[in-house]
N, C-alpha and C positions, 0 to 999 in steps of 0.2 A: 486389387487396389481397396474396393467399396469395404474389405473389412476389415484394411490395414486402416483407415479413417472412422470406423466406426470403435474401434480398437481407439484409437487412438482420443475420439469424443469421449466413452467411456472412464478411460484414465484421465483424461484431462477433469471429466467431472468427481470423482473421488478425490484427486489432490484439492480441487479447490471446496469440499463441503470439510477436510480432513484440515482443511488449513484454518475457515473459518470457524471449526470447534478448538482450533486451540485457542482463538481469544476468547475465550468465555471466562477466566478468573483470570480477568485483566482488576486492578486496579482501574480507579476514574484516570489517576497520574497519568499511567499506562496506556490507554485508551486516547488519552488527548495525545498524547504523543506519536502516537499510530496516525492518530487521524490528520497532523496537524503533518508530519512527513508524507503522507502519501495526495495530502491539499496541496504542496509544499512542488510535488514535483510536479504535478501534473501542472502548478503555474510557471514551472521553473521553465519545463517542457516547450509551452503553449509561447513565452515568454522571447525564448531562443530558437523559436524554430523548430524543437528536435531535438537541438543540443543534446550529448549526453554530457557533460559536464554542469549545463543549465539544469536539467534533470538531478542531479544527484544534488548541487548547490538546491535549490528548491526544498528538497529532501529534507535534509539537514539544518536549514535555516526553519521548514516548518514543525521540525521533527521539537527545534531548542523551543520555539515559541509555545507549539500546544503543551509541552514540559512544562513551563512556567504558566500556564494559566492558570487561578483555580476558581470555585464557584463560589461563591460564598453565600 
């Protein structure tokens, strides 16, 4: 069981590193969209008590807002 846990942790760390490196070439608008979706998902989950519908809805609304934010 201990070997399985170690393997799972290493695979999880590898997936995390690869997924973060995929964000290196994002445009500012894409970064705002991703950040908005993440923040919206957390907010939707908190406001609805962990409901999947609330989480997805929050991610959609946050992504749209993040996509429309522009820096001057």
